[in-house]
N, C-alpha and C positions, 0 to 999 in steps of 0.2 A: 317750330318744327313743321316741316312740310308733310303733307299726307303721303301715304304710300311708302314710307321709309322702311328699309330692311334693317332690323336691329338685332345685333348679336349679344346675347346675355352670356357672359363667361363666368361660370361657377363650377370649378372642377374639384371640389372637395367632397365631404361626406353627405350621406342621405339626409340627415336632419337639417343641415345647412341648405341643401337644395330645396327641401320642402318649404323652408321659410323664405325662399327666394321666389316661389311660385306666385304669391300674392302680388309681387312686383310686376310679374308678367300680366296677370289679370287686370291690375289697375292701369297698366300702360295701355292695354287693349281697350279698356273703357274710355280712357282719355283720348286715345288716337285709334279708333276702330279700323282704320285703313292700313295700319302698319303691319308688317310681317315680322314675326319674332322667331329667331332661331336660337336654340339654347345649346351652348357648348358645355358638355359634361363628360363624365366617365362612363365606361361600359356598365358598371354596376349601379349607377344612378339613372341610367337610361329608362328603365321601367317606371321610375317615379316621375321623371320629366314627361314621359309619354301619357301620363294620367292627367295632364293639364291641357284642357282644350284651348287655352290662350296661346300655347306654344304651337307654332306651325310646323317646325322641323327640329329634330334632335341631331346635333352634330357631335359625333363621338371623338373626343380628344385623344383617347387611347389609339384610335385608328389614324387620326391626323398626325400624331406624334411619330408614327412609324415611317412616315414619308420623309424624303430628303427635304431640306429647307426650301429649295426652289419649288418643289411640288406642293408643299404646304402653302406657300405664297400664291401659287397658281390656283389652288383649290379655293382659297378665300376670295381671290379676284373673280373666279367663276360664279361665286355666290352673289356677287354684286351687293355687298354689305355697305350700308351707308354709315352706320353707327355701331360701335362696340362699347359695352358697359362692363368694366372689369369689377364685378361684384366681389370675386375672390382674386386678390392680386397674385399674378404669376408673371415674372419678368419675361420668360420665353414667349408667352402669349402676347404680352404688351409689345414686345419687339416685333413679333410676327405681324400684328395688326398694322403697325406703322409701315413695315416693309410692303404689306399688301395694299397700301394706299387707302385704307379705310379713312374716310374724310373726318368723321367725328369720333374721337377716342376719349372716353370718360373714365376717370379714375379719381382716387382720393389724394389729397395733398400730403398725407403723412407716409406715403410710400415713395422712396427716392426714385425707383425706376419710372414711376408715373410722370415725374418731371421731365424725363428724357423721351418718353414714348407717347404720352397723352397730351392732348391739346385742350381738353376741357377738364379742369380740376375742381373737385368739390371739397371744401374744408370740412373734414369729417374724421373724428377720432372715436372709434368704436369703444376703446378702453374707457374713455371718460364720459361717454354719453349715457343718459338715463333712458334712452329709447330702447324699445325691443329690437332684436335683430331684424325682424321682418320690416319694421319701420325704417331702420337704418338703411336697408337695401333700397327702399323707395326714395330716400333722400338723394340717391345717385341719379334720379330722373330730373333733377333741377335744371341741368343744361338743356333739357328738352322742353323746358317751359312748364314742368309739373312741380309746383311749389308746395301744394297741400299734401300733408301726410295723414292718411286715414287713422282714426282711433283703433285701438286693439279690437274692440268688438265689431268693427266694420270690416276687418280684414278677411274673415272666413269666406265672404261671398266672392272674393277674388282668387280663391284656389282653383275654381273652374274644374272641379274634380270629375273624372270618369273612371270607372273600374278598368283595371288593366286587361283582364281576360277572365273567361269563365272558369270556375273551379272544376277540377275532376270530380266525378260523382262520389268517389270514396271520401273526399274531404267535405264536399257540400252536405253529405249525409250526417256528418258529425255535428253540424250546426242545427240542432233541433229547435222547434218553436215552442216546445213544452217547458223550456227552462231559459234562464238568462245566461247567455253565452259570454263568458268573461275570459280574456287572455291575460296571463301574467308573463311578463317578459323580464326575467331577472337580471340578465347581463347587459352590458352596454358597449361591447367591442372596444373597451378601453377609452370610450369617449367622455366619460364623466364618473362621478361618484355613483356607487351602487348600494342599494338597500340589501342588507344581509339576507341570504337565502333562508335563514331560520325565521326571519320576519315574514317572508312569503309563505313559509310552511304554517306559521301561526295564523296568517290571514286565511289560508285555506280551511283551517279548522273552524273559523268563524262563518264560513259560507255554507249554509245548509245545502247538502247535496240534492235534496228534493226540489230546490229552487234554482240552484246555480250549476251550470256545467262549466268546469274549469279546464282551461288549456294552458300548457306551458310551452312557450315558443322560444326560439333561438336559432342561430345559424348552425351550420354543420360543425364549426369549430367550437361553438358554445355547447353543442350537444355533448361533446366529449367532456367538457368541464362540469356539466350538470347531471350526467347519466347516473352516477352513484346516488346523488341526492334525490333524483326523480324516482328511483326504485323504492325509496322509503316513504313516498307520498301515498295518500289513500288511493285505493284502486279506481275510484271514479274519476280521478284526474287524468286527462288525456295529454300524452306527450306528442307534440308536433314538431319538436326541435329537429332542424335539418331535413325536414320532409317535403317542404314546399319551395318552389322557385320564388324569386322575389315578386314577379307579377301575380302568381297564385296567392302568395302571402298577403299582398295588398288587397286582393279581392276577399280573402278570408277575413281580414280585419274589417273591411267595409261591411261584411255581412254578420259580424259579431255584434254584441251589444255594448262591450266596453273593453278597455285595455288599461293595464297599470304597468308603469315602467319608470325608470329614472330618465334623465334628459338624453334620450337616444333616438335614433331614426324611427323605429316602430311607433314610439309615442307620438311623434309629429305626423306620421302617416295616419294614425288613428284619429288625431284631431282634424286632419285634412278631410278625412272621409265623412266626418260629422257624427261619429259614434261617441259614447262617453269615454273620456280619456282622463286619467289621473296621473300627473307627473310629480315625481318625488325629487326635490332639489335641496342642495345645501344653501345656506345663506352666506355665500361668498361672492364678492364682486367679480364680475366677468362671467361667472357660470351660474348665477342665481336665476330664479324664475322670471324676474323682471326683464332680463335680457333674453333668456332662452326658453321660457315657459311655453307650453303647447297653446296654439291658437286655433280654436274651433268653437262651434256653436255649443258644444257640450263638454268642452275641455276645462279642467281645473287643475290646480297644483297644490301641493303641500310643501312648505319650506321647513327645514329642520331647526333653524335658529342657530346653527353652528356649522363648522367646516365639513362634518360628515353627515350621513343620513341616520345615524344611530338613534337620535331622539324621536324619530317618527315611529309611532307605535302601530301595530297591526290594527288595533281598535280604531285609531283615528282614520286609517284608510277605509276600514269597513264602514264607518259612519258616513264617509263620502259616497261609498257605493250605495248605501241605503237611500241616498238622495237622487239616484240616477233616474232619468226619464227614459223609459223604454218604449220603443215602437215608433218614435218620431225621428225623422232625418231632415 
């Protein structure tokens, strides 16, 4: 790979998937410091992508997709992209990259459109691999001469995280230094198995209110699903569901002490920021922690040993919380 290449990373799916692609960007910049990285993502994942200092430019696919095909082609030509890496396969994007004359087009062999539109194919089956998703992403760098895949414990340094934006004073004031600030994120936007909210409620009873400040987080849609349950929680629990923008929520997470969730976007954001993160996972191939667990300096996971999360007790999660290291980032 020559120096100074402009590389387009294409990943237009969900937040958690995007977070686990960011170490790929950081590692690529380490191996080739002179390259320029543009990340093709969605409007709602833009704030996550913009938190990575290894990414030079965010390209919004939602905006690009609104253009006529000829305008999309012209836009990519204007960017002078040398290489595109299809981390998330999407036929329309693969077709567009070829039409735009991008010289090196990398994809996997197990996607039929890649045989038509890509000219550098990596033999990679995510379904059959024992590697973590973040490691699988890095395997796509092979055509660029990057053969080594970092170990899981090496990956956090390649997040290259920076906070999205300052918190409004009203939310910053909630994060006091007199207690351990812990975020519970019960829902998963349908992205995976969920721990029952009765278990979250049980966990709250195990957290002494004189030591822990507990926050319940969730999107605006999840706020509606959780509102009746939240009204039954102890008065010291703080409801922040639907109250923060994604950039604000990222900063809020980064300034908290820990977060607990199933395998969903906020879990991976928490791991990325370097705070304590506990991920709750079923023991099912393709969605187990070995493939999708949080990667962070203080990130851990608990596996259920079965298809659901029912066997994970509140006590077992509390025992993990007691092991948290507070105050170090």
